[in-house]
mmCIF file of the N, C-alpha and C atoms, coordinates in Angstrom:
data_MODEL
# 
_entry.id   MODEL 
# 
loop_
_atom_site.group_PDB 
_atom_site.id 
_atom_site.type_symbol 
_atom_site.label_atom_id 
_atom_site.label_alt_id 
_atom_site.label_comp_id 
_atom_site.label_asym_id 
_atom_site.label_entity_id 
_atom_site.label_seq_id 
_atom_site.pdbx_PDB_ins_code 
_atom_site.Cartn_x 
_atom_site.Cartn_y 
_atom_site.Cartn_z 
_atom_site.occupancy 
_atom_site.B_iso_or_equiv 
_atom_site.pdbx_formal_charge 
_atom_site.auth_seq_id 
_atom_site.auth_comp_id 
_atom_site.auth_asym_id 
_atom_site.auth_atom_id 
_atom_site.pdbx_PDB_model_num 
ATOM 1   N N  . UNK A 1 1  ? 0.818  -1.198 0.000   1.00 0.00 ? 1  UNK A N  1 
ATOM 2   C CA . UNK A 1 1  ? 0.000  0.000  0.000   1.00 0.00 ? 1  UNK A CA 1 
ATOM 3   C C  . UNK A 1 1  ? 0.860  1.259  0.000   1.00 0.00 ? 1  UNK A C  1 
ATOM 4   N N  . UNK A 1 2  ? 2.009  1.197  0.668   1.00 0.00 ? 2  UNK A N  1 
ATOM 5   C CA . UNK A 1 2  ? 2.888  2.344  0.739   1.00 0.00 ? 2  UNK A CA 1 
ATOM 6   C C  . UNK A 1 2  ? 3.383  2.780  -0.631  1.00 0.00 ? 2  UNK A C  1 
ATOM 7   N N  . UNK A 1 3  ? 3.639  1.801  -1.511  1.00 0.00 ? 3  UNK A N  1 
ATOM 8   C CA . UNK A 1 3  ? 4.120  2.112  -2.842  1.00 0.00 ? 3  UNK A CA 1 
ATOM 9   C C  . UNK A 1 3  ? 3.023  2.798  -3.657  1.00 0.00 ? 3  UNK A C  1 
ATOM 10  N N  . UNK A 1 4  ? 1.800  2.331  -3.534  1.00 0.00 ? 4  UNK A N  1 
ATOM 11  C CA . UNK A 1 4  ? 0.682  2.963  -4.246  1.00 0.00 ? 4  UNK A CA 1 
ATOM 12  C C  . UNK A 1 4  ? 0.467  4.385  -3.760  1.00 0.00 ? 4  UNK A C  1 
ATOM 13  N N  . UNK A 1 5  ? 0.559  4.570  -2.461  1.00 0.00 ? 5  UNK A N  1 
ATOM 14  C CA . UNK A 1 5  ? 0.392  5.909  -1.875  1.00 0.00 ? 5  UNK A CA 1 
ATOM 15  C C  . UNK A 1 5  ? 1.493  6.837  -2.391  1.00 0.00 ? 5  UNK A C  1 
ATOM 16  N N  . UNK A 1 6  ? 2.704  6.333  -2.440  1.00 0.00 ? 6  UNK A N  1 
ATOM 17  C CA . UNK A 1 6  ? 3.828  7.129  -2.906  1.00 0.00 ? 6  UNK A CA 1 
ATOM 18  C C  . UNK A 1 6  ? 3.641  7.523  -4.379  1.00 0.00 ? 6  UNK A C  1 
ATOM 19  N N  . UNK A 1 7  ? 3.212  6.572  -5.204  1.00 0.00 ? 7  UNK A N  1 
ATOM 20  C CA . UNK A 1 7  ? 2.982  6.862  -6.626  1.00 0.00 ? 7  UNK A CA 1 
ATOM 21  C C  . UNK A 1 7  ? 1.824  7.827  -6.800  1.00 0.00 ? 7  UNK A C  1 
ATOM 22  N N  . UNK A 1 8  ? 0.781  7.671  -5.992  1.00 0.00 ? 8  UNK A N  1 
ATOM 23  C CA . UNK A 1 8  ? -0.368 8.585  -6.069  1.00 0.00 ? 8  UNK A CA 1 
ATOM 24  C C  . UNK A 1 8  ? 0.057  9.999  -5.676  1.00 0.00 ? 8  UNK A C  1 
ATOM 25  N N  . UNK A 1 9  ? 0.883  10.091 -4.646  1.00 0.00 ? 9  UNK A N  1 
ATOM 26  C CA . UNK A 1 9  ? 1.382  11.406 -4.223  1.00 0.00 ? 9  UNK A CA 1 
ATOM 27  C C  . UNK A 1 9  ? 2.232  12.046 -5.330  1.00 0.00 ? 9  UNK A C  1 
ATOM 28  N N  . UNK A 1 10 ? 3.064  11.212 -5.969  1.00 0.00 ? 10 UNK A N  1 
ATOM 29  C CA . UNK A 1 10 ? 3.904  11.713 -7.054  1.00 0.00 ? 10 UNK A CA 1 
ATOM 30  C C  . UNK A 1 10 ? 3.038  12.183 -8.228  1.00 0.00 ? 10 UNK A C  1 
ATOM 31  N N  . UNK A 1 11 ? 2.026  11.403 -8.572  1.00 0.00 ? 11 UNK A N  1 
ATOM 32  C CA . UNK A 1 11 ? 1.120  11.804 -9.655  1.00 0.00 ? 11 UNK A CA 1 
ATOM 33  C C  . UNK A 1 11 ? 0.370  13.083 -9.304  1.00 0.00 ? 11 UNK A C  1 
ATOM 34  N N  . UNK A 1 12 ? -0.055 13.197 -8.064  1.00 0.00 ? 12 UNK A N  1 
ATOM 35  C CA . UNK A 1 12 ? -0.744 14.412 -7.624  1.00 0.00 ? 12 UNK A CA 1 
ATOM 36  C C  . UNK A 1 12 ? 0.191  15.617 -7.727  1.00 0.00 ? 12 UNK A C  1 
ATOM 37  N N  . UNK A 1 13 ? 1.448  15.434 -7.327  1.00 0.00 ? 13 UNK A N  1 
ATOM 38  C CA . UNK A 1 13 ? 2.428  16.509 -7.402  1.00 0.00 ? 13 UNK A CA 1 
ATOM 39  C C  . UNK A 1 13 ? 2.644  16.925 -8.858  1.00 0.00 ? 13 UNK A C  1 
ATOM 40  N N  . UNK A 1 14 ? 2.764  15.944 -9.737  1.00 0.00 ? 14 UNK A N  1 
ATOM 41  C CA . UNK A 1 14 ? 2.963  16.246 -11.157 1.00 0.00 ? 14 UNK A CA 1 
ATOM 42  C C  . UNK A 1 14 ? 1.731  16.929 -11.760 1.00 0.00 ? 14 UNK A C  1 
ATOM 43  N N  . UNK A 1 15 ? 0.556  16.457 -11.393 1.00 0.00 ? 15 UNK A N  1 
ATOM 44  C CA . UNK A 1 15 ? -0.670 17.085 -11.887 1.00 0.00 ? 15 UNK A CA 1 
ATOM 45  C C  . UNK A 1 15 ? -0.757 18.536 -11.422 1.00 0.00 ? 15 UNK A C  1 
ATOM 46  N N  . UNK A 1 16 ? -0.424 18.774 -10.163 1.00 0.00 ? 16 UNK A N  1 
ATOM 47  C CA . UNK A 1 16 ? -0.426 20.143 -9.645  1.00 0.00 ? 16 UNK A CA 1 
ATOM 48  C C  . UNK A 1 16 ? 0.600  21.009 -10.384 1.00 0.00 ? 16 UNK A C  1 
ATOM 49  N N  . UNK A 1 17 ? 1.732  20.410 -10.691 1.00 0.00 ? 17 UNK A N  1 
ATOM 50  C CA . UNK A 1 17 ? 2.771  21.115 -11.429 1.00 0.00 ? 17 UNK A CA 1 
ATOM 51  C C  . UNK A 1 17 ? 2.268  21.478 -12.835 1.00 0.00 ? 17 UNK A C  1 
ATOM 52  N N  . UNK A 1 18 ? 1.657  20.514 -13.499 1.00 0.00 ? 18 UNK A N  1 
ATOM 53  C CA . UNK A 1 18 ? 1.109  20.748 -14.835 1.00 0.00 ? 18 UNK A CA 1 
ATOM 54  C C  . UNK A 1 18 ? 0.007  21.804 -14.783 1.00 0.00 ? 18 UNK A C  1 
ATOM 55  N N  . UNK A 1 19 ? -0.829 21.715 -13.754 1.00 0.00 ? 19 UNK A N  1 
ATOM 56  C CA . UNK A 1 19 ? -1.903 22.705 -13.592 1.00 0.00 ? 19 UNK A CA 1 
ATOM 57  C C  . UNK A 1 19 ? -1.313 24.107 -13.443 1.00 0.00 ? 19 UNK A C  1 
ATOM 58  N N  . UNK A 1 20 ? -0.257 24.231 -12.668 1.00 0.00 ? 20 UNK A N  1 
ATOM 59  C CA . UNK A 1 20 ? 0.406  25.529 -12.499 1.00 0.00 ? 20 UNK A CA 1 
ATOM 60  C C  . UNK A 1 20 ? 0.968  26.046 -13.813 1.00 0.00 ? 20 UNK A C  1 
ATOM 61  N N  . UNK A 1 21 ? 1.571  25.158 -14.569 1.00 0.00 ? 21 UNK A N  1 
ATOM 62  C CA . UNK A 1 21 ? 2.122  25.554 -15.878 1.00 0.00 ? 21 UNK A CA 1 
ATOM 63  C C  . UNK A 1 21 ? 0.990  26.006 -16.792 1.00 0.00 ? 21 UNK A C  1 
ATOM 64  N N  . UNK A 1 22 ? -0.101 25.247 -16.822 1.00 0.00 ? 22 UNK A N  1 
ATOM 65  C CA . UNK A 1 22 ? -1.232 25.603 -17.689 1.00 0.00 ? 22 UNK A CA 1 
ATOM 66  C C  . UNK A 1 22 ? -1.856 26.933 -17.274 1.00 0.00 ? 22 UNK A C  1 
ATOM 67  N N  . UNK A 1 23 ? -1.967 27.167 -15.979 1.00 0.00 ? 23 UNK A N  1 
ATOM 68  C CA . UNK A 1 23 ? -2.526 28.443 -15.519 1.00 0.00 ? 23 UNK A CA 1 
ATOM 69  C C  . UNK A 1 23 ? -1.621 29.601 -15.932 1.00 0.00 ? 23 UNK A C  1 
ATOM 70  N N  . UNK A 1 24 ? -0.319 29.397 -15.815 1.00 0.00 ? 24 UNK A N  1 
ATOM 71  C CA . UNK A 1 24 ? 0.624  30.423 -16.249 1.00 0.00 ? 24 UNK A CA 1 
ATOM 72  C C  . UNK A 1 24 ? 0.527  30.663 -17.746 1.00 0.00 ? 24 UNK A C  1 
ATOM 73  N N  . UNK A 1 25 ? 0.390  29.584 -18.492 1.00 0.00 ? 25 UNK A N  1 
ATOM 74  C CA . UNK A 1 25 ? 0.265  29.705 -19.956 1.00 0.00 ? 25 UNK A CA 1 
ATOM 75  C C  . UNK A 1 25 ? -1.016 30.422 -20.327 1.00 0.00 ? 25 UNK A C  1 
ATOM 76  N N  . UNK A 1 26 ? -2.099 30.124 -19.617 1.00 0.00 ? 26 UNK A N  1 
ATOM 77  C CA . UNK A 1 26 ? -3.374 30.794 -19.895 1.00 0.00 ? 26 UNK A CA 1 
ATOM 78  C C  . UNK A 1 26 ? -3.242 32.294 -19.647 1.00 0.00 ? 26 UNK A C  1 
ATOM 79  N N  . UNK A 1 27 ? -2.559 32.652 -18.572 1.00 0.00 ? 27 UNK A N  1 
ATOM 80  C CA . UNK A 1 27 ? -2.325 34.072 -18.288 1.00 0.00 ? 27 UNK A CA 1 
ATOM 81  C C  . UNK A 1 27 ? -1.502 34.725 -19.388 1.00 0.00 ? 27 UNK A C  1 
ATOM 82  N N  . UNK A 1 28 ? -0.464 34.017 -19.840 1.00 0.00 ? 28 UNK A N  1 
ATOM 83  C CA . UNK A 1 28 ? 0.367  34.545 -20.923 1.00 0.00 ? 28 UNK A CA 1 
ATOM 84  C C  . UNK A 1 28 ? -0.443 34.694 -22.204 1.00 0.00 ? 28 UNK A C  1 
ATOM 85  N N  . UNK A 1 29 ? -1.306 33.728 -22.477 1.00 0.00 ? 29 UNK A N  1 
ATOM 86  C CA . UNK A 1 29 ? -2.143 33.810 -23.673 1.00 0.00 ? 29 UNK A CA 1 
ATOM 87  C C  . UNK A 1 29 ? -3.096 35.001 -23.591 1.00 0.00 ? 29 UNK A C  1 
ATOM 88  N N  . UNK A 1 30 ? -3.590 35.281 -22.395 1.00 0.00 ? 30 UNK A N  1 
ATOM 89  C CA . UNK A 1 30 ? -4.461 36.439 -22.211 1.00 0.00 ? 30 UNK A CA 1 
ATOM 90  C C  . UNK A 1 30 ? -3.732 37.733 -22.537 1.00 0.00 ? 30 UNK A C  1 
ATOM 91  N N  . UNK A 1 31 ? -2.502 37.847 -22.057 1.00 0.00 ? 31 UNK A N  1 
ATOM 92  C CA . UNK A 1 31 ? -1.691 39.035 -22.357 1.00 0.00 ? 31 UNK A CA 1 
ATOM 93  C C  . UNK A 1 31 ? -1.385 39.112 -23.851 1.00 0.00 ? 31 UNK A C  1 
ATOM 94  N N  . UNK A 1 32 ? -1.084 37.951 -24.438 1.00 0.00 ? 32 UNK A N  1 
ATOM 95  C CA . UNK A 1 32 ? -0.781 37.885 -25.857 1.00 0.00 ? 32 UNK A CA 1 
ATOM 96  C C  . UNK A 1 32 ? -1.990 38.330 -26.681 1.00 0.00 ? 32 UNK A C  1 
ATOM 97  N N  . UNK A 1 33 ? -3.174 37.894 -26.294 1.00 0.00 ? 33 UNK A N  1 
ATOM 98  C CA . UNK A 1 33 ? -4.402 38.281 -27.010 1.00 0.00 ? 33 UNK A CA 1 
ATOM 99  C C  . UNK A 1 33 ? -4.616 39.793 -26.922 1.00 0.00 ? 33 UNK A C  1 
ATOM 100 N N  . UNK A 1 34 ? -4.365 40.371 -25.752 1.00 0.00 ? 34 UNK A N  1 
ATOM 101 C CA . UNK A 1 34 ? -4.507 41.825 -25.592 1.00 0.00 ? 34 UNK A CA 1 
ATOM 102 C C  . UNK A 1 34 ? -3.500 42.558 -26.478 1.00 0.00 ? 34 UNK A C  1 
ATOM 103 N N  . UNK A 1 35 ? -2.277 42.047 -26.534 1.00 0.00 ? 35 UNK A N  1 
ATOM 104 C CA . UNK A 1 35 ? -1.247 42.663 -27.378 1.00 0.00 ? 35 UNK A CA 1 
ATOM 105 C C  . UNK A 1 35 ? -1.641 42.605 -28.853 1.00 0.00 ? 35 UNK A C  1 
ATOM 106 N N  . UNK A 1 36 ? -2.186 41.474 -29.269 1.00 0.00 ? 36 UNK A N  1 
ATOM 107 C CA . UNK A 1 36 ? -2.606 41.329 -30.663 1.00 0.00 ? 36 UNK A CA 1 
ATOM 108 C C  . UNK A 1 36 ? -3.727 42.309 -30.979 1.00 0.00 ? 36 UNK A C  1 
ATOM 109 N N  . UNK A 1 37 ? -4.685 42.453 -30.076 1.00 0.00 ? 37 UNK A N  1 
ATOM 110 C CA . UNK A 1 37 ? -5.781 43.399 -30.294 1.00 0.00 ? 37 UNK A CA 1 
ATOM 111 C C  . UNK A 1 37 ? -5.233 44.820 -30.399 1.00 0.00 ? 37 UNK A C  1 
ATOM 112 N N  . UNK A 1 38 ? -4.300 45.156 -29.543 1.00 0.00 ? 38 UNK A N  1 
ATOM 113 C CA . UNK A 1 38 ? -3.691 46.487 -29.580 1.00 0.00 ? 38 UNK A CA 1 
ATOM 114 C C  . UNK A 1 38 ? -2.971 46.721 -30.905 1.00 0.00 ? 38 UNK A C  1 
ATOM 115 N N  . UNK A 1 39 ? -2.244 45.715 -31.365 1.00 0.00 ? 39 UNK A N  1 
ATOM 116 C CA . UNK A 1 39 ? -1.551 45.830 -32.646 1.00 0.00 ? 39 UNK A CA 1 
ATOM 117 C C  . UNK A 1 39 ? -2.535 45.969 -33.799 1.00 0.00 ? 39 UNK A C  1 
ATOM 118 N N  . UNK A 1 40 ? -3.644 45.236 -33.726 1.00 0.00 ? 40 UNK A N  1 
ATOM 119 C CA . UNK A 1 40 ? -4.666 45.338 -34.772 1.00 0.00 ? 40 UNK A CA 1 
ATOM 120 C C  . UNK A 1 40 ? -5.270 46.735 -34.787 1.00 0.00 ? 40 UNK A C  1 
ATOM 121 N N  . UNK A 1 41 ? -5.523 47.284 -33.602 1.00 0.00 ? 41 UNK A N  1 
ATOM 122 C CA . UNK A 1 41 ? -6.049 48.655 -33.520 1.00 0.00 ? 41 UNK A CA 1 
ATOM 123 C C  . UNK A 1 41 ? -5.052 49.644 -34.127 1.00 0.00 ? 41 UNK A C  1 
ATOM 124 N N  . UNK A 1 42 ? -3.777 49.475 -33.804 1.00 0.00 ? 42 UNK A N  1 
ATOM 125 C CA . UNK A 1 42 ? -2.735 50.348 -34.357 1.00 0.00 ? 42 UNK A CA 1 
ATOM 126 C C  . UNK A 1 42 ? -2.668 50.216 -35.877 1.00 0.00 ? 42 UNK A C  1 
ATOM 127 N N  . UNK A 1 43 ? -2.773 48.988 -36.365 1.00 0.00 ? 43 UNK A N  1 
ATOM 128 C CA . UNK A 1 43 ? -2.719 48.754 -37.811 1.00 0.00 ? 43 UNK A CA 1 
ATOM 129 C C  . UNK A 1 43 ? -3.890 49.439 -38.512 1.00 0.00 ? 43 UNK A C  1 
ATOM 130 N N  . UNK A 1 44 ? -5.063 49.395 -37.897 1.00 0.00 ? 44 UNK A N  1 
ATOM 131 C CA . UNK A 1 44 ? -6.225 50.071 -38.479 1.00 0.00 ? 44 UNK A CA 1 
ATOM 132 C C  . UNK A 1 44 ? -6.000 51.580 -38.545 1.00 0.00 ? 44 UNK A C  1 
ATOM 133 N N  . UNK A 1 45 ? -5.428 52.145 -37.492 1.00 0.00 ? 45 UNK A N  1 
ATOM 134 C CA . UNK A 1 45 ? -5.147 53.579 -37.477 1.00 0.00 ? 45 UNK A CA 1 
ATOM 135 C C  . UNK A 1 45 ? -4.158 53.947 -38.587 1.00 0.00 ? 45 UNK A C  1 
ATOM 136 N N  . UNK A 1 46 ? -3.124 53.123 -38.738 1.00 0.00 ? 46 UNK A N  1 
ATOM 137 C CA . UNK A 1 46 ? -2.125 53.376 -39.777 1.00 0.00 ? 46 UNK A CA 1 
ATOM 138 C C  . UNK A 1 46 ? -2.769 53.262 -41.156 1.00 0.00 ? 46 UNK A C  1 
ATOM 139 N N  . UNK A 1 47 ? -3.616 52.258 -41.332 1.00 0.00 ? 47 UNK A N  1 
ATOM 140 C CA . UNK A 1 47 ? -4.296 52.081 -42.614 1.00 0.00 ? 47 UNK A CA 1 
ATOM 141 C C  . UNK A 1 47 ? -5.200 53.280 -42.926 1.00 0.00 ? 47 UNK A C  1 
ATOM 142 N N  . UNK A 1 48 ? -5.936 53.732 -41.929 1.00 0.00 ? 48 UNK A N  1 
ATOM 143 C CA . UNK A 1 48 ? -6.789 54.913 -42.118 1.00 0.00 ? 48 UNK A CA 1 
ATOM 144 C C  . UNK A 1 48 ? -5.949 56.136 -42.487 1.00 0.00 ? 48 UNK A C  1 
ATOM 145 N N  . UNK A 1 49 ? -4.825 56.307 -41.814 1.00 0.00 ? 49 UNK A N  1 
ATOM 146 C CA . UNK A 1 49 ? -3.938 57.436 -42.096 1.00 0.00 ? 49 UNK A CA 1 
ATOM 147 C C  . UNK A 1 49 ? -3.370 57.319 -43.515 1.00 0.00 ? 49 UNK A C  1 
ATOM 148 N N  . UNK A 1 50 ? -3.011 56.109 -43.931 1.00 0.00 ? 50 UNK A N  1 
ATOM 149 C CA . UNK A 1 50 ? -2.509 55.899 -45.293 1.00 0.00 ? 50 UNK A CA 1 
ATOM 150 C C  . UNK A 1 50 ? -3.556 56.277 -46.335 1.00 0.00 ? 50 UNK A C  1 
ATOM 151 N N  . UNK A 1 51 ? -4.778 55.886 -46.107 1.00 0.00 ? 51 UNK A N  1 
ATOM 152 C CA . UNK A 1 51 ? -5.868 56.218 -47.031 1.00 0.00 ? 51 UNK A CA 1 
ATOM 153 C C  . UNK A 1 51 ? -6.028 57.735 -47.118 1.00 0.00 ? 51 UNK A C  1 
ATOM 154 N N  . UNK A 1 52 ? -5.995 58.375 -45.966 1.00 0.00 ? 52 UNK A N  1 
ATOM 155 C CA . UNK A 1 52 ? -6.128 59.834 -45.920 1.00 0.00 ? 52 UNK A CA 1 
ATOM 156 C C  . UNK A 1 52 ? -4.980 60.511 -46.674 1.00 0.00 ? 52 UNK A C  1 
ATOM 157 N N  . UNK A 1 53 ? -3.763 60.042 -46.440 1.00 0.00 ? 53 UNK A N  1 
ATOM 158 C CA . UNK A 1 53 ? -2.596 60.637 -47.100 1.00 0.00 ? 53 UNK A CA 1 
ATOM 159 C C  . UNK A 1 53 ? -2.618 60.396 -48.606 1.00 0.00 ? 53 UNK A C  1 
ATOM 160 N N  . UNK A 1 54 ? -3.053 59.218 -49.025 1.00 0.00 ? 54 UNK A N  1 
ATOM 161 C CA . UNK A 1 54 ? -3.155 58.939 -50.461 1.00 0.00 ? 54 UNK A CA 1 
ATOM 162 C C  . UNK A 1 54 ? -4.158 59.882 -51.119 1.00 0.00 ? 54 UNK A C  1 
ATOM 163 N N  . UNK A 1 55 ? -5.271 60.116 -50.448 1.00 0.00 ? 55 UNK A N  1 
ATOM 164 C CA . UNK A 1 55 ? -6.288 61.035 -50.969 1.00 0.00 ? 55 UNK A CA 1 
ATOM 165 C C  . UNK A 1 55 ? -5.715 62.448 -51.073 1.00 0.00 ? 55 UNK A C  1 
ATOM 166 N N  . UNK A 1 56 ? -5.015 62.891 -50.025 1.00 0.00 ? 56 UNK A N  1 
ATOM 167 C CA . UNK A 1 56 ? -4.397 64.221 -50.052 1.00 0.00 ? 56 UNK A CA 1 
ATOM 168 C C  . UNK A 1 56 ? -3.380 64.317 -51.185 1.00 0.00 ? 56 UNK A C  1 
ATOM 169 N N  . UNK A 1 57 ? -2.587 63.276 -51.364 1.00 0.00 ? 57 UNK A N  1 
ATOM 170 C CA . UNK A 1 57 ? -1.591 63.266 -52.426 1.00 0.00 ? 57 UNK A CA 1 
ATOM 171 C C  . UNK A 1 57 ? -2.260 63.340 -53.804 1.00 0.00 ? 57 UNK A C  1 
ATOM 172 N N  . UNK A 1 58 ? -3.338 62.583 -53.976 1.00 0.00 ? 58 UNK A N  1 
ATOM 173 C CA . UNK A 1 58 ? -4.099 62.631 -55.224 1.00 0.00 ? 58 UNK A CA 1 
ATOM 174 C C  . UNK A 1 58 ? -4.644 64.026 -55.482 1.00 0.00 ? 58 UNK A C  1 
ATOM 175 N N  . UNK A 1 59 ? -5.211 64.628 -54.451 1.00 0.00 ? 59 UNK A N  1 
ATOM 176 C CA . UNK A 1 59 ? -5.759 65.981 -54.581 1.00 0.00 ? 59 UNK A CA 1 
ATOM 177 C C  . UNK A 1 59 ? -4.660 66.979 -54.946 1.00 0.00 ? 59 UNK A C  1 
ATOM 178 N N  . UNK A 1 60 ? -3.506 66.858 -54.311 1.00 0.00 ? 60 UNK A N  1 
ATOM 179 C CA . UNK A 1 60 ? -2.382 67.751 -54.611 1.00 0.00 ? 60 UNK A CA 1 
ATOM 180 C C  . UNK A 1 60 ? -1.900 67.556 -56.051 1.00 0.00 ? 60 UNK A C  1 
ATOM 181 N N  . UNK A 1 61 ? -1.878 66.298 -56.482 1.00 0.00 ? 61 UNK A N  1 
ATOM 182 C CA . UNK A 1 61 ? -1.451 66.023 -57.851 1.00 0.00 ? 61 UNK A CA 1 
ATOM 183 C C  . UNK A 1 61 ? -2.424 66.663 -58.847 1.00 0.00 ? 61 UNK A C  1 
ATOM 184 N N  . UNK A 1 62 ? -3.725 66.510 -58.597 1.00 0.00 ? 62 UNK A N  1 
ATOM 185 C CA . UNK A 1 62 ? -4.726 67.113 -59.489 1.00 0.00 ? 62 UNK A CA 1 
ATOM 186 C C  . UNK A 1 62 ? -4.584 68.641 -59.509 1.00 0.00 ? 62 UNK A C  1 
ATOM 187 N N  . UNK A 1 63 ? -4.372 69.212 -58.333 1.00 0.00 ? 63 UNK A N  1 
ATOM 188 C CA . UNK A 1 63 ? -4.216 70.669 -58.236 1.00 0.00 ? 63 UNK A CA 1 
ATOM 189 C C  . UNK A 1 63 ? -2.967 71.123 -58.990 1.00 0.00 ? 63 UNK A C  1 
ATOM 190 N N  . UNK A 1 64 ? -1.869 70.377 -58.857 1.00 0.00 ? 64 UNK A N  1 
ATOM 191 C CA . UNK A 1 64 ? -0.633 70.716 -59.571 1.00 0.00 ? 64 UNK A CA 1 
ATOM 192 C C  . UNK A 1 64 ? -0.850 70.620 -61.077 1.00 0.00 ? 64 UNK A C  1 
ATOM 193 N N  . UNK A 1 65 ? -1.546 69.586 -61.514 1.00 0.00 ? 65 UNK A N  1 
ATOM 194 C CA . UNK A 1 65 ? -1.816 69.425 -62.951 1.00 0.00 ? 65 UNK A CA 1 
ATOM 195 C C  . UNK A 1 65 ? -2.653 70.588 -63.481 1.00 0.00 ? 65 UNK A C  1 
ATOM 196 N N  . UNK A 1 66 ? -3.631 71.030 -62.699 1.00 0.00 ? 66 UNK A N  1 
ATOM 197 C CA . UNK A 1 66 ? -4.452 72.184 -63.105 1.00 0.00 ? 66 UNK A CA 1 
ATOM 198 C C  . UNK A 1 66 ? -3.587 73.435 -63.229 1.00 0.00 ? 66 UNK A C  1 
ATOM 199 N N  . UNK A 1 67 ? -2.711 73.659 -62.251 1.00 0.00 ? 67 UNK A N  1 
ATOM 200 C CA . UNK A 1 67 ? -1.854 74.849 -62.271 1.00 0.00 ? 67 UNK A CA 1 
ATOM 201 C C  . UNK A 1 67 ? -0.888 74.807 -63.454 1.00 0.00 ? 67 UNK A C  1 
ATOM 202 N N  . UNK A 1 68 ? -0.351 73.619 -63.739 1.00 0.00 ? 68 UNK A N  1 
ATOM 203 C CA . UNK A 1 68 ? 0.562  73.485 -64.880 1.00 0.00 ? 68 UNK A CA 1 
ATOM 204 C C  . UNK A 1 68 ? -0.192 73.759 -66.179 1.00 0.00 ? 68 UNK A C  1 
ATOM 205 N N  . UNK A 1 69 ? -1.388 73.220 -66.303 1.00 0.00 ? 69 UNK A N  1 
ATOM 206 C CA . UNK A 1 69 ? -2.184 73.442 -67.513 1.00 0.00 ? 69 UNK A CA 1 
ATOM 207 C C  . UNK A 1 69 ? -2.541 74.922 -67.650 1.00 0.00 ? 69 UNK A C  1 
ATOM 208 N N  . UNK A 1 70 ? -2.900 75.556 -66.544 1.00 0.00 ? 70 UNK A N  1 
ATOM 209 C CA . UNK A 1 70 ? -3.236 76.980 -66.562 1.00 0.00 ? 70 UNK A CA 1 
ATOM 210 C C  . UNK A 1 70 ? -2.015 77.812 -66.952 1.00 0.00 ? 70 UNK A C  1 
ATOM 211 N N  . UNK A 1 71 ? -0.861 77.479 -66.395 1.00 0.00 ? 71 UNK A N  1 
ATOM 212 C CA . UNK A 1 71 ? 0.370  78.191 -66.720 1.00 0.00 ? 71 UNK A CA 1 
ATOM 213 C C  . UNK A 1 71 ? 0.701  78.020 -68.204 1.00 0.00 ? 71 UNK A C  1 
ATOM 214 N N  . UNK A 1 72 ? 0.530  76.775 -68.710 1.00 0.00 ? 72 UNK A N  1 
ATOM 215 C CA . UNK A 1 72 ? 0.815  76.522 -70.128 1.00 0.00 ? 72 UNK A CA 1 
ATOM 216 C C  . UNK A 1 72 ? -0.110 77.347 -71.027 1.00 0.00 ? 72 UNK A C  1 
ATOM 217 N N  . UNK A 1 73 ? -1.369 77.475 -70.644 1.00 0.00 ? 73 UNK A N  1 
ATOM 218 C CA . UNK A 1 73 ? -2.315 78.297 -71.420 1.00 0.00 ? 73 UNK A CA 1 
ATOM 219 C C  . UNK A 1 73 ? -1.896 79.759 -71.402 1.00 0.00 ? 73 UNK A C  1 
ATOM 220 N N  . UNK A 1 74 ? -1.414 80.216 -70.274 1.00 0.00 ? 74 UNK A N  1 
ATOM 221 C CA . UNK A 1 74 ? -1.008 81.618 -70.157 1.00 0.00 ? 74 UNK A CA 1 
ATOM 222 C C  . UNK A 1 74 ? 0.238  81.900 -70.993 1.00 0.00 ? 74 UNK A C  1 
ATOM 223 N N  . UNK A 1 75 ? 1.055  80.900 -71.231 1.00 0.00 ? 75 UNK A N  1 
ATOM 224 C CA . UNK A 1 75 ? 2.282  81.087 -71.986 1.00 0.00 ? 75 UNK A CA 1 
ATOM 225 C C  . UNK A 1 75 ? 2.035  81.157 -73.493 1.00 0.00 ? 75 UNK A C  1 
ATOM 226 N N  . UNK A 1 76 ? 0.866  80.741 -73.934 1.00 0.00 ? 76 UNK A N  1 
ATOM 227 C CA . UNK A 1 76 ? 0.562  80.756 -75.382 1.00 0.00 ? 76 UNK A CA 1 
ATOM 228 C C  . UNK A 1 76 ? 0.166  82.094 -75.848 1.00 0.00 ? 76 UNK A C  1 
# 
């Protein structure tokens, strides 16, 4: 009986150890998920800013083309 008790105690110790590791991993995964969400939010902001800047660049290009065409007409 002593050997069974000893093995049961060892298994209980190992199970508790595994449980501790899993709880730590779950906590790490929670932090990781929060970090990913934060990065996704940042990526969306950058994407929105890129869209805005592309639009501004397009508008500036159109305005420059108009000014060049107007200048060319004035030179004739």
